[in-house]
N, C-alpha and C positions, 0 to 999 in steps of 0.2 A: 047853646051850651057846647055843642060839639065844635062849633066854629071857634069859640073862646079857647077851648082846650087845644085845638089845632094851632092857633096863633101863639099861645103860651109855649107850646112844645117847639114850634118853629123858632121863636125868639131865643129860647134856651139853647137850642142846637147851634144857632148862629153865634150866640155869645160865647159858648164853650169852644166852638170851633175856631173862632177868631182869637181867643186867648192862647191857643196852641201855637199860633204863628208869631206871637210877639216874643222876641228874644229876651232872655233874662238880662237884667242890668248887672254890670260887674262893678264892684267897688274897687277903689285904689288899694285897699288893704288886702286884697285877695292874693296878690303875688307872694308876700312872705308866707302866707298860709300854704301855698302850693309848694314852696321850697321846703317847709317843714314836713309836708307829706312825702315829698321826694326823698328826703333824708331818712324818714321813718321807714319807707318802703325799701330803700337800699339796705338799711340795717336788717330788716326782716328777711330779705332775700339772702343776705350773707349767712344769717343763722340757718335758714332752710338748706342752703347749699352745703353747710357743714355736716349734714346728716350723711352717714355712710352705711352701707349694708353691713349687718353684723353688730351694730351698736346695741348695747344693752339698754334696758329701760332706765337704769340709773344715769347712763350717759345722755339719753334723750331728755331726762328731767333737768339736766344742767343747762340745756339749750331752751327748752320750752317749759311753761308753767301750766299746771292743770287748772 
């Protein structure tokens, strides 16, 4: 019984450990998605950089949504 549990645990550890070293496959459609994320991130950073000290809450709500 203990030996069976040990073998099962060992096989589980080997299986999980080996799956960590397999690189994920990349699809050809991933490149446009990355460009969309880059554009979104650039837009978000521009909005964040528009914040200045002393702005009122009303000014901030023009830039950000609650």
